[in-house]
C-alpha positions as CSV (number, residue, x, y, z in Angstrom):
1,M,46.9,-27.4,-4.9
2,A,46.0,-26.9,-1.2
3,K,45.6,-30.0,0.9
4,P,42.2,-31.5,0.2
5,N,39.7,-31.4,3.0
6,R,37.7,-34.5,2.1
7,I,38.7,-37.5,-0.1
8,F,36.2,-40.1,-1.1
9,L,37.3,-43.5,-2.6
10,I,34.9,-45.3,-4.8
11,G,35.2,-48.4,-6.9
12,P,34.4,-52.1,-6.9
13,M,34.9,-54.6,-4.1
14,G,38.5,-55.8,-4.1
15,A,39.8,-52.5,-5.6
16,G,41.7,-51.7,-2.4
17,K,39.6,-48.8,-1.1
18,T,40.1,-49.6,2.5
19,T,43.9,-50.4,2.4
20,I,44.7,-47.5,0.1
21,G,42.4,-45.2,2.0
22,K,44.3,-45.9,5.3
23,Q,47.7,-45.2,3.7
24,L,46.4,-42.1,2.0
25,A,44.9,-40.8,5.3
26,Q,48.2,-41.4,7.2
27,S,50.2,-39.7,4.5
28,L,48.0,-36.6,4.5
29,G,47.5,-36.5,8.3
30,M,43.8,-37.1,7.9
31,T,41.4,-39.5,9.6
32,F,40.1,-42.6,7.8
33,A,36.6,-44.0,7.7
34,D,35.0,-46.9,5.9
35,S,31.3,-46.7,5.2
36,D,30.8,-50.5,5.4
37,L,32.6,-50.7,8.8
38,E,30.5,-47.8,10.1
39,I,27.3,-49.5,9.0
40,Q,28.5,-52.6,11.0
41,R,29.4,-50.5,14.0
42,R,26.0,-48.8,14.0
43,T,24.0,-51.9,13.6
44,G,26.1,-54.3,15.7
45,V,26.0,-57.0,12.9
46,D,28.0,-57.8,9.8
47,I,26.9,-56.9,6.3
48,P,25.8,-60.5,5.4
49,T,23.4,-60.4,8.3
50,I,21.9,-57.1,7.2
51,F,21.5,-58.5,3.7
52,A,19.8,-61.6,5.1
53,Y,17.3,-59.7,7.2
54,E,16.8,-56.5,5.2
55,G,17.9,-57.4,1.7
56,E,20.1,-55.3,-0.5
57,E,17.5,-52.4,-0.4
58,G,17.6,-52.2,3.4
59,F,21.4,-52.2,3.3
60,R,21.5,-49.5,0.6
61,H,19.2,-47.3,2.8
62,R,21.6,-47.7,5.7
63,E,24.5,-47.0,3.5
64,Q,22.9,-43.8,2.2
65,Q,22.5,-42.5,5.7
66,V,26.1,-43.3,6.7
67,I,27.5,-41.8,3.5
68,D,25.5,-38.6,4.1
69,D,26.9,-38.4,7.6
70,L,30.5,-39.3,6.9
71,S,30.8,-37.2,3.7
72,Q,30.3,-34.1,5.8
73,I,33.3,-34.7,8.1
74,D,36.4,-32.5,7.4
75,G,39.9,-33.8,7.3
76,Q,38.9,-37.4,6.3
77,V,39.5,-40.0,3.7
78,L,36.3,-42.1,3.2
79,A,36.3,-45.5,1.6
80,T,32.8,-46.3,0.3
81,G,31.2,-49.7,-0.4
82,G,31.3,-50.9,-4.0
83,G,27.6,-50.3,-4.5
84,A,27.5,-46.8,-3.0
85,V,27.3,-45.2,-6.4
86,L,24.0,-47.0,-7.2
87,R,22.0,-44.3,-5.4
88,A,22.0,-40.9,-7.0
89,E,21.9,-39.2,-3.5
90,N,25.3,-40.8,-2.7
91,R,26.8,-39.7,-6.0
92,Q,25.6,-36.2,-5.5
93,H,26.8,-35.9,-1.9
94,L,30.3,-37.3,-2.8
95,S,30.7,-35.1,-5.8
96,A,29.6,-32.0,-4.0
97,R,31.5,-32.5,-0.8
98,G,35.0,-33.6,-1.7
99,I,37.4,-35.0,-4.2
100,V,36.3,-38.4,-5.5
101,V,38.8,-41.0,-6.7
102,Y,37.7,-44.0,-8.6
103,L,40.0,-47.0,-7.9
104,E,39.6,-49.1,-11.0
105,C,40.4,-52.8,-11.5
106,S,39.1,-55.6,-13.7
107,P,36.5,-58.2,-12.6
108,E,39.3,-60.8,-12.8
109,Q,41.5,-58.8,-10.4
110,Q,38.6,-58.3,-8.1
111,Y,37.9,-62.1,-8.1
112,E,41.5,-62.9,-7.3
113,R,41.3,-60.5,-4.3
114,T,37.9,-61.5,-3.0
115,Y,37.0,-65.1,-3.8
116,R,37.9,-66.4,-0.3
117,D,36.0,-63.6,1.4
118,R,32.6,-64.9,2.8
119,N,31.7,-61.4,4.0
120,R,30.6,-60.3,0.5
121,P,27.0,-61.3,0.1
122,L,26.8,-60.3,-3.6
123,L,29.5,-63.0,-4.3
124,Q,27.6,-65.9,-2.7
125,T,26.6,-67.2,-6.1
126,E,27.4,-70.1,-8.4
127,D,29.6,-67.9,-10.6
128,P,31.2,-65.1,-8.6
129,L,33.4,-64.0,-11.6
130,Q,30.3,-63.6,-13.8
131,R,28.6,-61.6,-11.0
132,L,31.6,-59.3,-10.8
133,Q,31.5,-58.8,-14.6
134,D,27.8,-58.0,-14.4
135,L,28.3,-55.5,-11.5
136,T,31.2,-53.8,-13.4
137,E,28.9,-53.4,-16.5
138,V,26.3,-51.5,-14.4
139,R,28.6,-49.7,-12.0
140,D,31.6,-48.6,-14.1
141,P,29.7,-45.7,-15.8
142,L,28.5,-44.5,-12.4
143,Y,32.0,-44.6,-11.0
144,R,33.4,-42.7,-14.0
145,G,30.6,-40.2,-13.9
146,T,31.1,-39.5,-10.2
147,A,34.9,-39.4,-10.0
148,D,37.2,-36.5,-10.3
149,Y,40.1,-38.8,-10.9
150,T,40.5,-42.5,-11.9
151,V,43.4,-44.5,-10.8
152,S,44.0,-48.2,-11.7
153,T,44.8,-50.6,-9.0
154,E,45.3,-53.5,-11.4
155,G,48.3,-55.6,-10.4
156,R,49.6,-52.8,-8.1
157,G,50.3,-52.6,-4.5
158,A,48.5,-50.2,-2.2
159,S,51.6,-48.0,-1.6
160,A,52.1,-47.4,-5.3
161,V,48.4,-46.5,-5.8
162,A,48.4,-44.2,-2.7
163,N,51.6,-42.5,-4.0
164,E,50.0,-41.9,-7.4
165,I,46.9,-40.4,-5.7
166,L,49.1,-38.2,-3.6
167,T,50.9,-37.0,-6.7
168,I,47.6,-36.2,-8.4
169,L,46.3,-34.3,-5.3
170,R,49.5,-32.3,-5.0
171,G,49.0,-31.4,-8.7
């Protein structure tokens, strides 16, 4: 297979999209972008602040604009936010414009990786593990329906996952 031009990483929070995306981009000689970081760069505030002032709907609108822009850039690995697949437009853009890899992991693994992170507004709840389980129930079918490939990150380091993706891409 020829070197892919655009690679999009989707999956839940804590799956490792940013860490794995950076390694993948470096290995492939591509640039790396993270849609959440780009939203923060464009707005000048963190994601919890956007959620506080605009709610999840306002955040999702900004996210859709950023994904539309970033998914058109050649030679890039893009890590998307965990909820990016909630909007049909995002799923369509990602599927049509590049190779989509779903980084899968259990809600329990997500919890272990994210429970200390106060920068995740959806986890600021009485029972974050239950919230992760609920999110997985809704989002997993969307991830699977959008992805060209699914790779588990469960109990694995970023290098091992990045190497598996490289092997898949080199087919």
